C-alpha positions as semicolon CSV with decimal commas, in nm:
position;residue;x (nm);y (nm);z (nm)
1;X;-0,022;-0,014;-0,009
2;X;0,149;0,352;-0,035
3;X;0,354;0,496;0,247
4;X;0,112;0,823;0,250
5;X;-0,224;0,572;0,357
6;X;-0,087;0,380;0,643
7;X;-0,324;0,168;0,850
8;X;-0,601;0,313;1,051
9;X;-0,570;0,437;1,369
10;X;-0,762;0,501;1,624
11;X;-0,733;0,736;1,943
12;X;-0,584;0,533;2,174
13;X;-0,709;0,515;2,529
14;X;-0,840;0,292;2,867
15;X;-1,139;0,287;3,026
16;X;-1,161;0,226;3,392
17;X;-1,445;0,093;3,520
18;X;-1,656;-0,058;3,819
19;X;-1,860;-0,369;3,734
20;X;-1,986;-0,685;3,800
21;X;-2,177;-0,982;3,641
22;X;-2,548;-1,043;3,628
23;X;-2,691;-1,359;3,496
24;X;-2,977;-1,369;3,268
25;X;-3,305;-1,614;3,236
26;X;-3,350;-1,771;2,910
27;X;-3,547;-2,087;2,818
28;X;-3,802;-2,028;2,547
29;X;-3,508;-2,093;2,242
30;X;-3,504;-2,405;2,328
31;X;-3,844;-2,483;2,201
32;X;-3,873;-2,716;1,949
33;X;-4,130;-2,511;1,673
34;X;-3,837;-2,183;1,674
35;X;-3,522;-2,460;1,668
36;X;-3,440;-2,632;1,387
37;X;-3,463;-2,601;1,028
38;X;-3,770;-2,359;0,909
39;X;-4,045;-2,424;0,765
40;X;-3,983;-2,326;0,342
41;X;-4,332;-2,203;0,315
42;X;-4,258;-1,940;0,572
43;X;-3,900;-1,857;0,405
44;X;-3,783;-1,531;0,299
45;X;-3,573;-1,489;-0,005
46;X;-3,380;-1,212;0,064
47;X;-3,219;-1,253;-0,286
48;X;-3,535;-1,075;-0,448
49;X;-3,481;-0,751;-0,193
50;X;-3,125;-0,739;-0,303
51;X;-3,153;-0,816;-0,651
52;X;-3,400;-0,533;-0,697
53;X;-3,258;-0,174;-0,693
54;X;-3,608;-0,075;-0,657
55;X;-3,626;-0,238;-0,312
56;X;-3,278;-0,256;-0,206
57;X;-3,281;-0,104;0,086
58;X;-3,047;-0,203;0,374
59;X;-3,180;0,109;0,550
60;X;-3,570;0,124;0,696
61;X;-3,718;0,478;0,616
62;X;-3,550;0,782;0,807
63;X;-3,895;0,760;1,006
64;X;-3,825;0,406;1,150
65;X;-3,449;0,533;1,348
66;X;-3,615;0,817;1,448
67;X;-3,886;0,584;1,647
68;X;-3,598;0,433;1,774
69;X;-3,416;0,745;1,918
70;X;-3,714;1,005;2,009
71;X;-3,843;0,730;2,296
72;X;-3,492;0,737;2,436
73;X;-3,545;1,110;2,511
74;X;-3,595;1,116;2,857
75;X;-3,184;0,994;2,967
76;X;-2,994;1,279;3,221
77;X;-3,028;1,583;3,082
78;X;-2,735;1,721;3,378
79;X;-2,445;1,579;3,195
80;X;-2,324;1,632;2,835
81;X;-2,167;1,299;2,713
82;X;-2,029;1,602;2,424
83;X;-1,892;1,840;2,766
84;X;-1,720;1,479;2,860
85;X;-1,460;1,519;2,606
86;X;-1,368;1,891;2,522
87;X;-1,077;1,914;2,707
88;X;-0,949;1,590;2,560
89;X;-1,065;1,748;2,133
90;X;-0,898;2,081;2,163
91;X;-0,584;1,932;2,034
92;X;-0,786;1,783;1,791
93;X;-0,973;2,107;1,647
94;X;-0,692;2,346;1,738
95;X;-0,521;2,433;1,435
96;X;-0,169;2,360;1,400
97;X;0,089;2,659;1,420
98;X;0,280;2,454;1,132
99;X;-0,056;2,517;0,937
100;X;-0,059;2,883;1,034
101;X;-0,167;2,904;1,393
102;X;-0,011;3,110;1,641
103;X;0,123;2,945;2,008
104;X;-0,167;3,200;2,195
105;X;-0,417;3,018;1,989
106;X;-0,368;2,653;2,080
107;X;-0,400;2,528;2,379
108;X;-0,129;2,311;2,542
109;X;-0,168;1,920;2,577
110;X;0,002;1,958;2,910
111;X;-0,306;2,135;3,002
112;X;-0,520;1,859;2,860
113;X;-0,630;1,532;3,039
114;X;-0,375;1,258;2,857
115;X;-0,674;0,976;2,752
116;X;-0,531;0,735;2,887
117;X;-0,584;0,849;3,243
118;X;-0,772;0,620;3,520
119;X;-1,033;0,740;3,725
120;X;-1,078;0,673;4,140
121;X;-1,390;0,430;4,075
122;X;-1,277;0,196;3,847
123;X;-1,186;-0,132;3,921
124;X;-1,061;-0,310;3,628
125;X;-0,864;-0,179;3,328
126;X;-1,033;-0,300;2,965
127;X;-0,795;-0,178;2,645
128;X;-1,056;-0,081;2,370
129;X;-1,127;-0,365;2,149
130;X;-1,091;-0,201;1,795
131;X;-0,717;-0,047;1,975
132;X;-0,593;-0,444;2,012
133;X;-0,756;-0,533;1,676
134;X;-0,555;-0,264;1,499
135;X;-0,221;-0,364;1,689
136;X;-0,282;-0,650;1,517
137;X;-0,311;-0,809;1,961
138;X;-0,565;-1,100;2,057
139;X;-0,847;-1,014;2,215
140;X;-0,944;-1,077;2,551
141;X;-1,117;-1,444;2,607
142;X;-1,454;-1,454;2,605
143;X;-1,740;-1,700;2,721
144;X;-2,131;-1,815;2,659
145;X;-2,215;-1,612;2,957
146;X;-1,991;-1,337;2,892
147;X;-2,218;-1,314;2,548
148;X;-2,497;-1,319;2,699
149;X;-2,482;-1,135;2,971
150;X;-2,336;-0,811;2,782
151;X;-2,695;-0,745;2,623
152;X;-2,783;-0,613;3,026
153;X;-2,631;-0,341;2,916
154;X;-2,926;-0,305;2,608
155;X;-3,263;-0,175;2,560
156;X;-3,299;-0,236;2,189
157;X;-3,159;-0,317;1,857
158;X;-2,896;-0,661;2,029
159;X;-2,882;-1,054;1,951
160;X;-2,655;-1,259;1,960
161;X;-2,567;-1,475;1,666
162;X;-2,452;-1,796;1,722
163;X;-2,346;-2,096;1,519
164;X;-2,513;-2,420;1,573
165;X;-2,324;-2,669;1,488
166;X;-2,582;-2,945;1,479
167;X;-2,732;-2,767;1,246
168;X;-2,536;-2,612;1,066
169;X;-2,689;-2,298;1,058
170;X;-2,655;-1,933;1,233
171;X;-2,943;-1,815;1,420
172;X;-2,952;-1,484;1,555
173;X;-3,181;-1,436;1,887
174;X;-3,374;-1,196;2,056
175;X;-3,439;-1,140;2,395
176;X;-3,746;-0,995;2,552
177;X;-3,618;-0,803;2,762
178;X;-3,535;-0,607;2,478
179;X;-3,842;-0,404;2,283
180;X;-3,864;-0,406;1,879
181;X;-3,873;-0,122;1,646
182;X;-3,939;-0,122;1,312
183;X;-3,561;0,048;1,310
184;X;-3,431;-0,305;1,369
185;X;-3,494;-0,397;1,020
186;X;-3,071;-0,287;1,025
187;X;-2,986;-0,500;1,261
188;X;-3,189;-0,830;1,042
189;X;-2,989;-0,703;0,759
190;X;-2,637;-0,701;0,974
191;X;-2,695;-1,054;1,085
192;X;-2,760;-1,177;0,706
193;X;-2,439;-0,988;0,584
194;X;-2,240;-1,124;0,862
195;X;-2,313;-1,502;0,865
196;X;-2,232;-1,488;0,549
197;X;-1,900;-1,361;0,592
198;X;-1,798;-1,586;0,904
199;X;-1,922;-1,862;0,678
200;X;-1,694;-1,728;0,323
201;X;-1,410;-1,607;0,492
202;X;-1,396;-1,939;0,787
203;X;-1,494;-2,254;0,618
204;X;-1,254;-2,465;0,802
205;X;-1,418;-2,313;1,137
206;X;-1,829;-2,404;1,014
207;X;-1,833;-2,754;0,954
208;X;-2,062;-2,852;1,084
209;X;-2,058;-3,135;1,407
210;X;-1,702;-3,123;1,335
211;X;-1,678;-2,769;1,481
212;X;-1,763;-2,554;1,803
213;X;-2,076;-2,361;1,901
214;X;-1,974;-1,998;1,828
215;X;-2,156;-1,694;2,016
216;X;-2,077;-1,344;1,831
217;X;-2,294;-1,007;2,040
218;X;-2,392;-0,780;1,768
219;X;-2,581;-0,516;1,738
220;X;-2,708;-0,237;1,507
221;X;-2,849;0,106;1,462
222;X;-2,792;0,494;1,404
223;X;-2,685;0,511;1,735
224;X;-2,610;0,206;2,003
225;X;-2,968;0,087;2,162
226;X;-2,788;0,083;2,552
227;X;-3,024;0,150;2,830
228;X;-3,044;0,498;2,973
229;X;-2,958;0,379;3,307
230;X;-2,588;0,240;3,138
231;X;-2,558;0,581;2,928
232;X;-2,530;0,742;3,233
233;X;-2,306;0,561;3,404
234;X;-2,041;0,557;3,092
235;X;-2,049;0,929;3,080
236;X;-1,996;0,915;3,515
237;X;-1,703;0,623;3,469
238;X;-1,563;0,906;3,172
239;X;-1,540;1,225;3,371
240;X;-1,340;1,320;3,696
241;X;-1,442;1,091;4,001
242;X;-1,288;1,463;4,209
243;X;-1,590;1,632;4,099
244;X;-1,850;1,346;4,242
245;X;-2,109;1,453;4,547
246;X;-2,154;1,152;4,805
247;X;-2,469;1,142;4,597
248;X;-2,311;1,106;4,286
249;X;-2,120;0,828;4,414
250;X;-2,346;0,649;4,569
251;X;-2,507;0,645;4,235
252;X;-2,248;0,516;4,002
253;X;-2,160;0,267;4,196
254;X;-2,548;0,184;4,226
255;X;-2,587;0,144;3,827
256;X;-2,238;-0,050;3,789
257;X;-2,471;-0,298;3,947
258;X;-2,714;-0,286;3,603
259;X;-2,443;-0,129;3,386
260;X;-2,141;-0,442;3,433
261;X;-1,851;-0,257;3,257
262;X;-1,587;-0,539;3,304
263;X;-1,758;-0,778;3,047
264;X;-1,517;-0,929;2,814
265;X;-1,716;-0,963;2,518
266;X;-1,692;-0,813;2,222
267;X;-2,008;-0,644;2,062
268;X;-2,009;-0,589;1,651
269;X;-2,140;-0,284;1,577
270;X;-2,304;-0,254;1,266
271;X;-2,411;0,139;1,285
272;X;-2,244;0,419;1,488
273;X;-1,994;0,414;1,755
274;X;-1,873;0,660;2,048
275;X;-1,614;0,833;1,901
276;X;-1,439;0,779;2,242
277;X;-1,356;0,434;2,266
278;X;-1,387;0,500;2,657
279;X;-1,752;0,520;2,643
280;X;-1,769;0,161;2,600
281;X;-1,438;-0,064;2,500
282;X;-1,528;-0,355;2,371
283;X;-1,736;-0,229;2,158
284;X;-1,615;-0,272;1,751
285;X;-1,692;-0,025;1,481
286;X;-1,837;-0,277;1,211
287;X;-1,933;-0,058;0,866
288;X;-2,318;0,062;0,867
289;X;-2,576;-0,101;0,703
290;X;-2,608;0,092;0,377
291;X;-2,580;0,015;-0,002
292;X;-2,245;0,261;0,034
293;X;-2,091;0,030;0,304
294;X;-2,189;-0,311;0,461
295;X;-2,335;-0,421;0,121
296;X;-2,065;-0,278;-0,105
297;X;-1,836;-0,576;0,098
298;X;-2,035;-0,829;0,055
299;X;-2,032;-0,737;-0,331
300;X;-1,675;-0,735;-0,312
301;X;-1,632;-1,075;-0,091
302;X;-1,950;-1,207;-0,331
303;X;-1,810;-1,086;-0,662
304;X;-1,476;-0,982;-0,673
305;X;-1,545;-0,624;-0,797
306;X;-1,667;-0,305;-0,589
307;X;-1,974;-0,231;-0,618
308;X;-2,126;0,106;-0,806
309;X;-2,313;0,212;-0,501
310;X;-1,976;0,293;-0,321
311;X;-1,747;0,420;-0,653
312;X;-2,071;0,558;-0,851
313;X;-2,113;0,833;-0,570
314;X;-1,750;0,984;-0,605
315;X;-1,749;1,285;-0,725
316;X;-1,333;1,320;-0,793
317;X;-1,248;1,691;-0,935
318;X;-1,112;1,545;-1,229
319;X;-1,373;1,340;-1,313
320;X;-1,627;1,583;-1,325
321;X;-1,387;1,888;-1,481
322;X;-1,338;2,110;-1,151
323;X;-1,058;2,239;-1,047
324;X;-0,926;2,412;-0,671
325;X;-0,946;2,763;-0,835
326;X;-1,325;2,734;-1,047
327;X;-1,492;2,670;-0,688
328;X;-1,738;2,880;-0,498
329;X;-1,588;3,033;-0,143
330;X;-1,912;2,900;0,063
331;X;-1,932;2,627;0,287
332;X;-2,206;2,396;0,141
333;X;-2,451;2,187;0,270
334;X;-2,778;2,073;0,181
335;X;-2,997;1,757;0,395
336;X;-3,264;1,677;0,594
337;X;-3,469;1,823;0,885
338;X;-3,359;1,565;1,105
339;X;-3,316;1,454;1,497
340;X;-2,962;1,435;1,664
341;X;-2,838;1,190;1,915
342;X;-3,154;1,259;2,171
343;X;-3,060;0,963;2,369
344;X;-2,693;1,149;2,474
345;X;-2,772;1,556;2,439
346;X;-3,154;1,498;2,491
347;X;-3,189;1,899;2,577
348;X;-3,119;2,034;2,173
349;X;-3,407;2,134;1,969
350;X;-3,530;2,284;1,660
351;X;-3,579;2,644;1,744
352;X;-3,980;2,810;1,790
353;X;-4,026;3,023;1,530
354;X;-4,254;3,224;1,726
355;X;-4,089;3,305;1,983
356;X;-3,854;3,493;1,804
357;X;-4,083;3,672;1,646
358;X;-4,260;3,799;2,007
359;X;-3,900;3,926;2,059
360;X;-3,927;4,159;1,771
361;X;-4,027;4,555;1,825
362;X;-4,327;4,675;1,629
363;X;-4,261;4,661;1,244
364;X;-4,484;4,815;1,009
365;X;-4,704;4,581;0,751
366;X;-4,687;4,648;0,436
367;X;-4,890;4,520;0,168
368;X;-4,780;4,540;-0,216
369;X;-5,081;4,561;-0,339
370;X;-5,243;4,842;-0,067
371;X;-4,960;5,062;-0,215
372;X;-4,992;5,055;-0,535
373;X;-5,392;5,082;-0,493
374;X;-5,285;5,385;-0,301
375;X;-5,099;5,621;-0,528
376;X;-5,310;5,518;-0,838
377;X;-5,616;5,615;-0,663
378;X;-5,481;5,965;-0,534
379;X;-5,333;6,054;-0,904
380;X;-5,721;5,967;-1,070
381;X;-5,862;6,195;-0,864
382;X;-5,642;6,483;-0,901
383;X;-5,615;6,401;-1,292
384;X;-6,018;6,391;-1,260
385;X;-6,048;6,771;-1,288
386;X;-5,745;6,816;-1,506
387;X;-5,983;6,889;-1,877
388;X;-5,608;6,989;-2,106
389;X;-5,522;6,599;-2,028
390;X;-5,646;6,306;-2,300
391;X;-5,765;5,981;-2,179
392;X;-5,459;5,823;-2,356
393;X;-5,249;6,145;-2,205
394;X;-5,363;6,038;-1,844
395;X;-5,385;5,600;-1,963
396;X;-4,987;5,751;-1,946
397;X;-4,972;5,866;-1,649
398;X;-5,121;5,632;-1,451
399;X;-4,931;5,346;-1,578
400;X;-4,611;5,530;-1,439
401;X;-4,758;5,649;-1,098
402;X;-4,849;5,266;-1,098
403;X;-4,477;5,101;-1,198
404;X;-4,272;5,381;-0,960
405;X;-4,538;5,292;-0,670
406;X;-4,488;4,905;-0,708
407;X;-4,079;4,977;-0,730
408;X;-4,140;5,134;-0,416
409;X;-4,313;4,899;-0,255
410;X;-4,101;4,619;-0,332
411;X;-3,813;4,825;-0,205
412;X;-3,974;4,899;0,104
413;X;-4,097;4,476;0,145
414;X;-3,797;4,449;0,110
415;X;-3,619;4,646;0,414
416;X;-3,871;4,517;0,598
417;X;-3,800;4,129;0,505
418;X;-3,422;4,230;0,574
419;X;-3,501;4,409;0,926
420;X;-3,711;4,102;1,034
421;X;-3,488;3,850;0,924
422;X;-3,183;4,080;1,075
423;X;-3,431;4,070;1,431
424;X;-3,540;3,706;1,427
425;X;-3,163;3,563;1,378
426;X;-3,080;3,812;1,691
427;X;-3,305;3,661;1,868
428;X;-3,206;3,299;1,783
429;X;-2,837;3,359;1,797
430;X;-2,957;3,414;2,212
431;X;-3,039;3,044;2,222
432;X;-2,820;2,948;1,977
433;X;-2,694;2,656;2,219
434;X;-2,961;2,473;2,269
435;X;-3,053;2,380;1,884
436;X;-2,955;2,125;1,671
437;X;-2,638;2,165;1,491
438;X;-2,794;2,135;1,176
439;X;-3,056;2,442;1,307
440;X;-2,710;2,529;1,445
441;X;-2,598;2,550;1,051
442;X;-2,928;2,743;0,937
443;X;-2,892;2,993;1,210
444;X;-2,527;3,089;1,150
445;X;-2,604;3,114;0,743
446;X;-2,882;3,353;0,851
447;X;-2,637;3,539;1,014
448;X;-2,388;3,513;0,736
449;X;-2,672;3,675;0,475
450;X;-2,759;3,941;0,683
451;X;-2,370;4,020;0,750
452;X;-2,300;3,980;0,376
453;X;-2,240;4,358;0,172
454;X;-2,456;4,351;-0,122
455;X;-2,246;4,196;-0,426
456;X;-2,076;3,999;-0,165
457;X;-2,128;3,585;-0,127
458;X;-2,200;3,544;0,183
459;X;-1,951;3,285;0,335
460;X;-2,218;3,002;0,443
461;X;-2,498;2,838;0,264
462;X;-2,612;2,592;0,500
463;X;-2,990;2,507;0,456
464;X;-3,259;2,261;0,430
465;X;-3,332;2,087;0,126
466;X;-3,595;1,782;0,309
467;X;-3,745;1,692;0,637
468;X;-4,006;1,394;0,723
469;X;-4,338;1,415;0,646
470;X;-4,569;1,092;0,741
471;X;-4,169;0,900;0,707
472;X;-4,061;1,023;0,381
473;X;-3,910;1,308;0,269
474;X;-4,015;1,614;0,150
475;X;-3,966;1,929;0,049
476;X;-3,942;2,210;0,308
477;X;-3,999;2,457;0,003
478;X;-4,374;2,577;-0,043
479;X;-4,435;2,365;0,241
480;X;-4,688;2,470;0,539
481;X;-4,466;2,328;0,826
482;X;-4,151;2,593;0,682
483;X;-4,353;2,827;0,531
484;X;-4,340;3,101;0,817
485;X;-3,906;2,987;0,827
486;X;-3,961;3,061;0,394
487;X;-4,137;3,406;0,424
488;X;-3,841;3,545;0,615
489;X;-3,601;3,387;0,437
490;X;-3,407;3,208;0,707
491;X;-3,324;2,741;0,692
492;X;-3,501;2,646;0,383
493;X;-3,305;2,608;0,031
494;X;-3,298;2,414;-0,297
495;X;-3,214;2,087;-0,328
496;X;-2,873;2,029;-0,489
497;X;-2,749;1,768;-0,634
498;X;-2,379;1,599;-0,569
499;X;-2,300;1,719;-0,895
500;X;-2,364;2,121;-0,785
501;X;-2,208;2,076;-0,449
502;X;-1,946;1,932;-0,565
503;X;-1,902;2,283;-0,738
504;X;-1,846;2,476;-0,375
505;X;-1,456;2,486;-0,214
506;X;-1,603;2,420;0,146
507;X;-1,798;2,136;0,219
508;X;-1,954;2,018;0,584
509;X;-2,113;1,670;0,686
510;X;-2,280;1,776;0,971
511;X;-2,392;1,499;1,195
512;X;-2,792;1,377;1,181
513;X;-2,993;1,143;1,400
514;X;-2,658;0,955;1,481
515;X;-2,444;1,196;1,537
516;X;-2,263;1,099;1,177
517;X;-2,422;1,076;0,797
518;X;-2,343;0,798;0,735
519;X;-2,310;0,824;0,354
520;X;-2,171;1,200;0,365
521;X;-1,849;1,190;0,481
522;X;-1,645;0,997;0,244
523;X;-1,871;1,165;-0,077
524;X;-1,806;1,520;0,032
525;X;-1,428;1,402;0,103
526;X;-1,342;1,295;-0,251
527;X;-1,453;1,582;-0,406
528;X;-1,253;1,844;-0,502
529;X;-1,310;2,065;-0,208
530;X;-1,203;2,096;0,125
531;X;-1,454;1,909;0,420
532;X;-1,496;2,079;0,717
533;X;-1,581;1,707;0,922
534;X;-1,815;1,746;1,220
535;X;-1,675;1,618;1,531
536;X;-1,946;1,454;1,736
537;X;-1,990;1,190;2,022
538;X;-2,007;0,934;1,764
539;X;-1,807;0,790;1,446
540;X;-1,865;0,525;1,133
541;X;-1,572;0,290;1,073
542;X;-1,488;0,455;0,789
543;X;-1,399;0,797;1,008
544;X;-1,088;0,542;1,096
545;X;-0,923;0,604;0,790
546;X;-0,932;0,983;0,793
547;X;-0,662;1,215;1,005
548;X;-0,716;1,603;1,111
549;X;-0,543;1,836;0,982
550;X;-0,414;1,553;0,668
551;X;-0,738;1,464;0,492
552;X;-0,974;1,761;0,613
553;X;-1,045;1,998;0,898
554;X;-1,207;1,947;1,254
555;X;-1,475;2,147;1,371
556;X;-1,677;2,127;1,652
557;X;-2,010;1,918;1,733
558;X;-2,128;2,276;1,820
559;X;-1,988;2,473;1,550
560;X;-1,922;2,802;1,683
561;X;-1,519;2,744;1,534
562;X;-1,655;2,661;1,170
563;X;-1,635;3,070;1,085
564;X;-1,276;3,093;1,226
565;X;-1,187;2,773;1,014
566;X;-1,403;2,926;0,688
567;X;-1,152;3,263;0,718
568;X;-0,860;3,051;0,802
569;X;-0,889;2,852;0,522
570;X;-0,941;3,155;0,345
571;X;-0,614;3,310;0,389
572;X;-0,466;3,008;0,378
573;X;-0,514;2,871;0,031
574;X;-0,201;2,677;-0,023
575;X;-0,234;2,425;0,297
576;X;-0,672;2,448;0,242
577;X;-0,556;2,283;-0,127
578;X;-0,315;2,077;0,021
579;X;-0,605;1,899;0,268
580;X;-0,870;1,873;0,012
581;X;-0,629;1,735;-0,228
582;X;-0,446;1,461;0,052
583;X;-0,875;1,389;0,171
584;X;-0,951;1,292;-0,254
585;X;-0,664;1,103;-0,284
586;X;-0,745;0,880;0,031
587;X;-1,094;0,824;-0,141
588;X;-0,960;0,791;-0,439
589;X;-0,729;0,475;-0,261
590;X;-1,008;0,333;-0,086
591;X;-1,210;0,373;-0,390
592;X;-0,976;0,120;-0,588
593;X;-0,885;-0,230;-0,636
594;X;-0,593;-0,224;-0,398
595;X;-0,744;0,034;-0,118
596;X;-1,106;-0,143;-0,110
597;X;-0,932;-0,495;-0,012
598;X;-0,787;-0,306;0,263
599;X;-1,081;-0,175;0,403
600;X;-1,245;-0,498;0,374
601;X;-0,896;-0,707;0,545
602;X;-0,895;-0,408;0,839
603;X;-1,281;-0,359;0,853
604;X;-1,424;-0,696;0,813
605;X;-1,216;-1,003;0,826
606;X;-0,943;-0,862;1,075
607;X;-1,204;-0,844;1,356
608;X;-1,424;-1,137;1,300
609;X;-1,129;-1,332;1,344
610;X;-0,998;-1,208;1,622
611;X;-1,362;-1,250;1,792
612;X;-1,335;-1,608;1,648
613;X;-1,046;-1,656;1,829
614;X;-1,136;-1,498;2,161
615;X;-1,456;-1,730;2,162
616;X;-1,369;-1,987;2,450
617;X;-1,621;-2,294;2,279
618;X;-1,881;-2,482;2,605
619;X;-1,617;-2,799;2,580
620;X;-1,350;-2,572;2,673
621;X;-1,496;-2,394;2,993
622;X;-1,579;-2,489;3,333
623;X;-1,906;-2,574;3,190
624;X;-1,829;-2,843;3,007
625;X;-1,717;-2,986;3,404
626;X;-2,100;-3,020;3,477
627;X;-2,321;-3,062;3,134
628;X;-2,261;-3,300;2,832
629;X;-2,085;-3,010;2,665
630;X;-2,353;-2,925;2,483
631;X;-2,371;-2,556;2,409
632;X;-2,760;-2,577;2,450
633;X;-2,779;-2,731;2,706
634;X;-2,550;-2,485;2,865
635;X;-2,704;-2,208;2,786
636;X;-3,037;-2,376;2,973
637;X;-2,840;-2,370;3,271
638;X;-2,731;-2,007;3,220
639;X;-3,044;-1,886;3,141
640;X;-3,454;-1,975;3,201
641;X;-3,779;-1,841;3,092
642;X;-3,871;-1,779;2,755
643;X;-3,669;-1,453;2,741
644;X;-3,456;-1,484;2,437
645;X;-3,599;-1,656;2,064
646;X;-3,491;-1,695;1,752
647;X;-3,544;-1,448;1,501
648;X;-3,358;-1,534;1,236
649;X;-3,175;-1,842;1,036
650;X;-2,947;-1,812;0,764
651;X;-2,695;-2,124;0,664
652;X;-2,480;-1,811;0,516
653;X;-2,288;-1,992;0,214
654;X;-2,452;-1,691;-0,040
655;X;-2,544;-1,338;0,084
656;X;-2,892;-1,372;-0,153
657;X;-3,050;-1,686;-0,024
658;X;-3,110;-1,916;0,241
659;X;-3,208;-1,658;0,518
660;X;-3,509;-1,757;0,675
661;X;-3,729;-1,495;0,945
662;X;-3,837;-1,729;1,178
663;X;-4,096;-1,501;1,390
664;X;-4,357;-1,267;1,164
665;X;-4,381;-0,862;1,192
666;X;-4,680;-0,977;1,415
667;X;-4,523;-1,125;1,653
668;X;-4,195;-0,919;1,689
669;X;-4,467;-0,593;1,802
670;X;-4,669;-0,789;2,040
671;X;-4,394;-0,991;2,252
672;X;-4,064;-0,730;2,151
673;X;-4,250;-0,426;2,272
674;X;-4,141;-0,122;2,500
675;X;-4,455;-0,256;2,773
676;X;-4,293;-0,582;2,786
677;X;-3,990;-0,480;2,863
678;X;-4,086;-0,308;3,142
679;X;-4,316;-0,680;3,226
680;X;-3,992;-0,832;3,186
681;X;-3,743;-0,607;3,403
682;X;-3,576;-0,377;3,180
683;X;-3,456;-0,074;3,253
684;X;-3,526;0,242;3,017
């Protein structure tokens, strides 16, 4: 591999955590009606879904994931996950001295806490599993009991992949302690791909009765479906214990009983994960379940080629005939008015225009047609007594009056609109920190438009081109939901195609529901412009290939430094172009057979290899001394009741077929709900 593209590197950190283990209860998974080969009449052939482009959706609708995220809105509002890492991120966000930053503006690393620092409340060290994999080191061994107990941290979007040697198939088990949401379709799709990867990449490990069982915890979604109490616990574990009150310490210890953090079982998360690995050290970031990521890796393994869904969306400068000097000097963004980390940062919300309007000083309302009518009426009465004026002359005079009145009215309306917009912007800025990041961007854009000199391009152009309505995306332009915003000229903008966006010099990938954009980042990285990468509490696996100030310019989650970074880029065109070029080179490499092959090796093969090696089969553990060594019997000894049931079975021989959904949608909705999770003792 070229020297300029080293293997991906993650932040180095140690998490010192407190926790204890507790057994869960399972029983129903042993029901004969659920195990074994499923009825072929109920089989679901996913080949049709994948092969038909019209239905080739690994993701459910945007509204489905919002349903899960919005249900989590009641979690701790006093601690912000973003606040925990503000100091850690200061070094990343600071403009390097060698790139034109003065030493006064750059915080010294000596003033920042080390990412490897420990907390006084912890009892055990866990090196983040992802870092061990990158360092080519083995993962800590884990057992069936460890895998089962890891589900205790979750409330949804979590399953256990189980390889059954007797049936030579893979089962996906879902707990009734967890509620089921429509966004769990991502989990089902991730399970299907994982079974295919395992069978194809490691055929000697899965040879039926000649092999041992394998259990891997997996999760998926825009944001990890962890219990609210566990979010709180992990965030406290990441904070300074010297600031704890006696009550804080008591609550921290109590929550540790429900959120054991010393469990070594790895969790493969197909979706966004915590950017700082000390938040959840056993979580391993896997490709997100979209066409451009997980699906593309499936195509690579099954067809030995790069998926068009990955490569065709990359707009390199030479591909579209654009050079740096041709680009429009604005920070541009178009996207959906979507939620943002409502589980982790519930205090952020959209602004309410009526609140801003109520704070405005009284403004004279001007109606254009009334002004014109009034002036024409006055002139008509004046001309009535002018006998020297012929009819034609009177008509011409009235037309001149109408034209001038119309021009004056338009100017008056423009002045009024500008005054109203400026006043609304001032009101919005007073509550800026309470808004979702995408709305922060809209406010910054409105401010830039108000401050721009005549005939001068505002520095920002970040607006909403879609919003969620009835589960689908709709345009805000002309909609009743955004009419008031549109009338003032704030927030809404026309749709821009990727080709149009690529004509701008500065891109930004504003985080959505899970804190990231999933596909937007790498697509914008390939464009000829410079990427301002939105640094949020979460990240995707592809972010590990990107380096700040090498491939992109980082901006803070609250965007307060975005204008500063824009001004720096404008005043340092050579350095800015160099970073933009490096980002393009990176994506050109990753979209080549060599680069994509390496990404597949690092993001798929190595994590799976290490997890397989770390698992300790029942026959090699102490359970084999008290049982026949059969994994089902051992699991029955660990768990009880009817909590865990198989939701899907895959043979894994092909990506497109041989997967069967073992529980219908009605059963899922009736038995895996928020209400039933309360009944089973689940913590919300």
